[in-house]
C-alpha positions as CSV (number, residue, x, y, z in Angstrom):
1,M,3.1,-6.9,-3.5
2,T,6.4,-8.8,-4.4
3,P,9.1,-7.5,-6.7
4,E,8.0,-10.1,-9.2
5,T,4.4,-9.1,-9.4
6,Q,5.4,-5.5,-9.5
7,A,7.7,-6.1,-12.4
8,L,5.1,-8.0,-14.3
9,V,2.4,-5.3,-13.8
10,R,5.0,-2.4,-14.9
11,S,6.2,-4.3,-17.9
12,A,2.9,-5.2,-19.3
13,T,1.1,-1.9,-19.0
14,R,1.4,1.9,-19.4
15,W,-0.1,4.8,-17.7
16,A,-3.5,5.9,-19.2
17,A,-6.5,8.1,-18.1
18,V,-9.6,6.1,-17.6
19,P,-12.0,7.1,-20.4
20,F,-15.2,7.7,-18.3
21,V,-13.2,8.7,-15.2
22,P,-10.5,11.0,-16.3
23,E,-9.7,11.9,-12.7
24,V,-8.1,8.6,-12.4
25,R,-5.1,7.2,-14.4
26,L,-4.2,3.4,-14.3
27,L,-1.6,1.1,-15.5
28,T,-3.4,-0.2,-18.6
29,A,-2.5,-3.2,-20.9
30,A,-3.0,-2.7,-24.9
31,E,-4.6,-6.1,-25.2
32,P,-5.4,-9.0,-22.9
33,F,-4.3,-12.2,-24.6
34,A,-0.5,-12.0,-24.4
35,L,-0.6,-10.8,-20.9
36,W,-3.0,-13.6,-19.9
37,D,-0.4,-16.1,-21.2
38,R,2.3,-14.4,-19.3
39,T,0.4,-14.5,-15.9
40,A,-0.2,-18.4,-16.3
41,R,-3.5,-18.1,-14.5
42,D,-6.9,-19.4,-15.3
43,A,-8.6,-16.0,-14.9
44,P,-7.9,-13.2,-17.3
45,P,-5.8,-10.2,-16.1
46,F,-8.8,-8.2,-14.7
47,W,-6.4,-5.8,-13.0
48,A,-5.0,-4.5,-16.4
49,F,-8.0,-2.7,-17.9
50,P,-10.8,-0.3,-16.8
51,W,-13.8,-2.5,-17.1
52,A,-17.2,-1.0,-17.8
53,G,-18.8,-1.7,-14.5
54,G,-15.8,-0.3,-12.6
55,Q,-15.8,2.8,-14.7
56,G,-19.5,3.3,-14.0
57,L,-19.3,2.7,-10.3
58,A,-16.2,5.0,-10.0
59,R,-18.0,7.8,-11.8
60,Y,-21.0,7.3,-9.5
61,V,-18.9,7.5,-6.3
62,L,-17.1,10.6,-7.6
63,D,-20.3,12.3,-8.5
64,H,-22.0,11.3,-5.2
65,P,-19.3,11.7,-2.7
66,E,-21.7,11.8,0.2
67,T,-22.0,8.0,-0.3
68,V,-18.4,7.4,0.9
69,A,-17.2,10.6,2.6
70,G,-15.7,10.0,5.9
71,R,-16.5,6.3,5.7
72,G,-14.7,2.9,5.8
73,V,-15.1,1.3,2.3
74,L,-14.5,-2.2,1.0
75,D,-14.2,-2.6,-2.8
76,V,-14.9,-6.2,-3.7
77,A,-13.0,-7.8,-6.5
78,S,-11.1,-4.6,-7.0
79,G,-9.0,-5.6,-10.0
80,S,-7.1,-2.4,-10.9
81,G,-8.3,-0.5,-7.9
82,L,-10.3,1.9,-9.9
83,V,-13.4,2.0,-7.8
84,A,-11.3,2.0,-4.5
85,I,-9.3,4.9,-5.9
86,A,-12.4,6.9,-6.8
87,A,-13.9,6.3,-3.3
88,A,-10.6,7.6,-1.7
89,K,-10.9,10.6,-4.0
90,A,-14.4,11.2,-2.9
91,G,-13.3,11.3,0.7
92,A,-13.5,7.8,2.1
93,R,-11.8,7.6,5.4
94,S,-10.2,4.3,4.6
95,V,-10.6,1.9,1.6
96,T,-9.8,-1.8,1.6
97,A,-9.2,-3.1,-2.0
98,G,-9.9,-6.8,-2.0
99,D,-8.9,-9.2,-4.6
100,I,-7.8,-12.8,-4.9
101,D,-5.3,-12.2,-7.5
102,E,-1.6,-11.2,-6.3
103,N,-1.0,-9.5,-9.6
104,A,-4.1,-7.4,-8.9
105,L,-2.8,-6.4,-5.5
106,A,0.4,-5.3,-7.0
107,A,-1.6,-3.2,-9.7
108,I,-3.8,-1.7,-7.0
109,A,-0.7,-0.6,-4.8
110,L,0.9,1.0,-7.9
111,N,-2.3,2.6,-9.2
112,A,-3.1,4.0,-5.6
113,A,0.3,5.5,-5.2
114,A,0.2,7.2,-8.6
115,N,-3.3,8.7,-7.8
116,D,-2.2,10.1,-4.4
117,T,-4.7,7.9,-2.4
118,P,-2.7,6.4,0.4
119,Q,-5.9,5.5,2.2
120,V,-6.4,2.5,-0.4
121,I,-4.9,-0.7,1.1
122,P,-4.8,-3.8,-1.0
123,R,-5.7,-6.9,0.7
124,K,-6.2,-10.5,-0.4
125,L,-9.9,-11.4,-0.3
126,D,-11.3,-14.7,-1.3
127,L,-14.9,-13.9,-2.0
128,A,-15.9,-17.6,-1.7
129,A,-14.6,-17.6,1.8
130,A,-14.8,-14.1,2.9
131,G,-16.7,-12.5,5.9
132,Q,-16.6,-8.9,6.7
133,S,-13.9,-9.6,9.4
134,D,-11.7,-10.8,6.7
135,A,-11.8,-7.2,5.2
136,G,-10.5,-5.5,8.3
137,G,-13.7,-5.0,10.2
138,A,-17.2,-4.0,9.0
139,P,-17.0,-1.4,6.4
140,A,-19.9,1.1,6.2
141,V,-19.9,0.9,2.5
142,I,-19.5,-2.1,0.2
143,L,-18.8,-1.5,-3.5
144,A,-18.8,-4.2,-6.1
145,A,-18.4,-3.8,-9.9
146,D,-18.3,-6.4,-12.7
147,V,-19.0,-9.4,-10.3
148,F,-21.9,-10.8,-12.1
149,Y,-20.2,-12.4,-15.2
150,Q,-20.1,-16.0,-14.1
151,R,-23.0,-18.0,-12.4
152,D,-21.0,-19.2,-9.3
153,L,-19.2,-15.9,-8.7
154,A,-22.5,-14.0,-9.1
155,A,-24.2,-16.3,-6.4
156,M,-21.2,-15.8,-4.0
157,A,-21.1,-12.0,-4.7
158,L,-24.9,-11.6,-4.0
159,A,-24.6,-13.7,-0.9
160,F,-21.7,-11.6,0.4
161,L,-23.5,-8.2,-0.6
162,T,-26.8,-9.2,1.0
163,A,-25.1,-10.3,4.2
164,A,-23.3,-6.9,4.3
165,R,-26.5,-5.0,3.8
166,R,-28.3,-7.1,6.6
167,A,-25.3,-6.1,8.8
168,G,-26.0,-2.3,8.0
169,A,-23.7,-1.5,5.3
170,I,-24.6,0.7,2.4
171,V,-24.1,-1.8,-0.7
172,L,-23.7,-0.4,-4.4
173,A,-22.9,-2.7,-7.4
174,A,-22.4,-2.0,-11.0
175,D,-22.7,-4.2,-14.0
176,P,-23.1,-3.9,-17.9
177,A,-26.0,-6.3,-18.3
178,R,-23.9,-9.6,-17.8
179,A,-25.7,-12.8,-17.9
180,F,-26.0,-13.4,-14.3
181,V,-27.2,-10.1,-12.8
182,P,-29.6,-10.9,-9.9
183,R,-31.9,-8.0,-11.1
184,A,-34.7,-9.2,-8.7
185,E,-32.5,-8.8,-5.7
186,L,-31.2,-5.4,-6.6
187,T,-32.6,-1.8,-7.0
188,A,-31.4,0.2,-9.9
189,L,-30.3,3.7,-9.3
190,M,-29.1,5.0,-12.7
191,S,-27.2,4.0,-15.8
192,Y,-24.3,5.3,-17.9
193,E,-23.2,4.8,-21.4
194,I,-19.5,4.1,-21.0
195,P,-16.6,3.8,-23.6
196,V,-14.8,0.6,-23.4
197,L,-12.0,-1.3,-25.2
198,T,-13.5,-3.3,-28.2
199,V,-10.9,-6.0,-27.7
200,L,-12.5,-6.9,-24.4
201,E,-16.3,-6.1,-25.2
202,D,-16.7,-6.3,-29.2
203,T,-18.5,-3.0,-28.9
204,P,-17.2,0.6,-28.2
205,I,-20.0,1.5,-25.8
206,K,-21.5,-0.3,-22.9
207,Q,-24.6,0.5,-20.8
208,V,-23.8,0.2,-17.2
209,T,-26.4,0.2,-14.4
210,I,-25.7,1.2,-10.8
211,Y,-27.5,-0.8,-8.4
212,T,-28.0,-0.9,-4.5
213,V,-29.1,-3.8,-2.3
214,P,-32.2,-2.7,-0.6
C-alpha cells in the first residue's frame, strides 16, 4: 500500500456495512463510473463495492466457520477483502488476500484494519501466472468469489482452483449466475438471495450459488 493508493481509496469511498454481511464494514464507493475514470485502469474498481458473489461467500464462511477455523486461507481476486475478512472473523489462522490491482491491495489493508482482522495480509497475485507458492505456501482453503464473469478469467480461475483441489485444498467459489460459470466442473452447496447495488447489477437482488470443487 502506497500513500497514493491509500489516498485514492479513502477519497473515493465511505464506510458502510455490507448489506448481507453486516458483521463487516467496508470502504464503499457510491457509484463506479467516476471512480473508474480516476483509476485510469482497464478494469473497473472491483475493490470499491461488495459484489454479490463476495457477499454470498462471506456469509457462507461466517455461517460455517469450521470450513476455515485454524487453517491457512487464500482469497483469490480479493477485491475489497470482504471474503478474506469474513474468513478471519470465522477463525482462520492466516488469510492471504490476493489481487492484481494495487488499489485493491490498499483497500484490503484499510478494510482489514477497520474490521480488526490483522491476520489478513494483502498480496499481489496474478491469477494468470500464479501457483500456490506465489500465495505464501499451500493454503488449506481456497476461496474465490465473482471470478467467472469473463471467459478467459473463468478459464484461468478454474485451472487454478482445480489444481489447488488436486493438491488437497478445500476449494469454495461463489457466483451470481454469470455467463461463464463452469457448472459441470463444480458442485453446488447452497444459494442465497442477496441485495446488491442496482447501479452495478441493474437489479436489487441477485441469486448467488456457493460451489465446491469436488
